[in-house]
C-alpha positions as semicolon CSV with decimal commas, in nm:
position;residue;x (nm);y (nm);z (nm)
1;M;0,209;0,496;-1,790
2;A;0,443;0,227;-1,606
3;G;0,562;0,099;-1,957
4;K;0,650;0,473;-2,030
5;E;0,848;0,511;-1,714
6;K;1,053;0,183;-1,757
7;N;1,170;0,318;-2,093
8;G;1,259;0,652;-1,962
9;K;1,543;0,742;-1,738
10;I;1,424;0,813;-1,376
11;I;1,561;1,132;-1,242
12;A;1,436;1,129;-0,875
13;L;1,192;0,913;-0,656
14;N;0,980;1,053;-0,352
15;R;1,029;0,765;-0,129
16;K;0,890;0,958;0,145
17;A;0,552;0,999;-0,031
18;R;0,510;0,625;-0,020
19;H;0,586;0,608;0,348
20;D;0,367;0,899;0,453
21;Y;0,075;0,831;0,216
22;F;-0,147;0,557;0,065
23;V;-0,137;0,605;-0,313
24;E;-0,474;0,537;-0,450
25;D;-0,415;0,626;-0,820
26;T;-0,134;0,761;-1,032
27;Y;-0,118;1,021;-1,328
28;E;0,139;1,148;-1,570
29;A;0,203;1,504;-1,644
30;G;0,440;1,698;-1,840
31;I;0,633;1,966;-1,665
32;A;0,721;2,328;-1,799
33;L;1,086;2,398;-1,726
34;Y;1,360;2,626;-1,848
35;G;1,677;2,491;-2,010
36;T;1,913;2,534;-1,715
37;E;1,651;2,364;-1,502
38;V;1,656;2,052;-1,759
39;K;2,046;2,070;-1,743
40;S;2,036;2,053;-1,382
41;L;1,791;1,765;-1,390
42;R;2,034;1,575;-1,614
43;A;2,305;1,620;-1,352
44;G;2,075;1,493;-1,077
45;G;1,999;1,827;-0,892
46;V;1,620;1,790;-0,779
47;N;1,457;1,700;-0,458
48;L;1,093;1,602;-0,451
49;K;1,082;1,567;-0,053
50;D;0,806;1,786;0,097
51;S;0,657;1,865;-0,228
52;F;0,278;1,871;-0,333
53;C;0,049;1,968;-0,623
54;Q;-0,226;2,229;-0,618
55;V;-0,474;2,373;-0,856
56;K;-0,446;2,749;-0,925
57;N;-0,694;2,944;-1,155
58;G;-0,751;2,597;-1,352
59;E;-0,384;2,512;-1,381
60;L;-0,196;2,259;-1,195
61;F;0,130;2,356;-1,018
62;A;0,385;2,141;-0,826
63;V;0,506;2,343;-0,508
64;G;0,812;2,275;-0,313
65;V;1,001;2,094;-0,592
66;H;1,358;2,197;-0,541
67;I;1,580;2,205;-0,866
68;S;1,940;2,323;-0,787
69;P;2,082;2,608;-0,992
70;Y;2,281;2,476;-1,282
71;E;2,654;2,546;-1,223
72;Q;2,722;2,703;-1,546
73;G;2,381;2,874;-1,580
74;N;2,480;3,230;-1,456
75;I;2,202;3,477;-1,529
76;F;1,969;3,211;-1,685
77;N;1,924;3,019;-1,352
78;R;1,562;3,040;-1,216
79;E;1,451;3,049;-0,845
80;P;1,512;2,676;-0,720
81;L;1,160;2,642;-0,537
82;R;0,945;2,831;-0,786
83;D;0,622;2,665;-0,860
84;K;0,651;2,448;-1,172
85;K;0,351;2,434;-1,406
86;L;0,238;2,083;-1,477
87;L;0,110;2,006;-1,817
88;M;-0,224;1,818;-1,835
89;H;-0,550;1,840;-2,018
90;K;-0,802;2,063;-1,876
91;R;-1,060;1,772;-1,792
92;E;-0,798;1,584;-1,611
93;I;-0,710;1,874;-1,390
94;L;-1,090;1,949;-1,311
95;K;-1,112;1,570;-1,219
96;L;-0,823;1,596;-0,985
97;L;-0,966;1,896;-0,828
98;G;-1,285;1,718;-0,765
99;L;-1,088;1,421;-0,615
100;T;-0,878;1,628;-0,385
101;A;-1,174;1,811;-0,254
102;R;-1,262;1,495;-0,076
103;D;-1,151;1,455;0,276
104;G;-0,780;1,393;0,335
105;Y;-0,677;1,362;-0,035
106;S;-0,364;1,522;-0,165
107;L;-0,180;1,532;-0,493
108;I;0,188;1,437;-0,439
109;P;0,471;1,421;-0,687
110;L;0,608;1,043;-0,681
111;S;0,876;1,051;-0,934
112;L;1,043;1,258;-1,208
113;Y;1,158;1,097;-1,526
114;F;1,269;1,149;-1,893
115;S;1,040;1,024;-2,158
116;G;1,229;1,063;-2,485
117;S;1,370;1,429;-2,442
118;H;1,059;1,542;-2,236
119;V;1,059;1,563;-1,862
120;K;0,749;1,389;-1,690
121;M;0,618;1,391;-1,336
122;E;0,426;1,090;-1,190
123;I;0,155;1,238;-0,949
124;G;-0,029;1,030;-0,702
125;L;-0,380;1,082;-0,553
126;C;-0,273;1,023;-0,200
127;K;-0,447;0,976;0,141
128;G;-0,234;1,058;0,446
129;K;-0,133;0,757;0,671
130;K;-0,178;0,767;1,044
131;L;0,115;0,672;1,277
132;Y;-0,024;0,322;1,335
133;D;-0,052;0,257;0,957
134;K;0,311;0,352;0,906
135;R;0,412;0,108;1,190
136;E;0,189;-0,178;1,035
137;S;0,339;-0,130;0,688
138;A;0,687;-0,149;0,837
139;A;0,607;-0,459;1,028
140;Q;0,469;-0,611;0,704
141;R;0,786;-0,524;0,513
142;D;1,005;-0,672;0,775
143;A;0,807;-0,998;0,776
144;A;0,827;-1,033;0,400
145;R;1,197;-0,966;0,441
146;S;1,252;-1,241;0,686
147;M;1,028;-1,486;0,497
148;E;1,241;-1,424;0,182
149;R;1,570;-1,470;0,378
150;Y;1,436;-1,799;0,525
151;A;1,304;-1,913;0,182
152;K;1,677;-1,868;0,041
153;G;1,818;-2,091;0,311
154;G;1,948;-1,824;0,522
155;R;1,927;-1,799;0,909
156;S;1,617;-1,656;1,085
157;D;1,686;-1,396;1,342
158;D;1,334;-1,432;1,482
């Protein structure tokens, strides 16, 4: 999947997801969109923050993904916050349903990208971080940054 993502153009990343959750595993899903929504995506009018995925009637939906209305779309524009259907095989959806039934696991959209002419969504099976986990990962990131700065021969602020 990572190879496909590198070949495609990344439309949007959900940076907040990696801050708020531990990403256990990632999955790729197609997304059912209308023409004006795709045009809006090409213009960069999408927000993945505060979105999640859920299974309804054996189908997987992305909830809270905001795709801005296309400027020249007039009557063909759709509701920006409508639930978007994700395209995966039935057995994959049932597997994800079983995994999210466990305590504290969620399906979170991590990124949206083009794979050829198709729009794909990277979904993460995530477990929520506690406040002390967020502080710990921030401290590790800062330590790595200062070590890298020191290795380059720069000054150390610590």
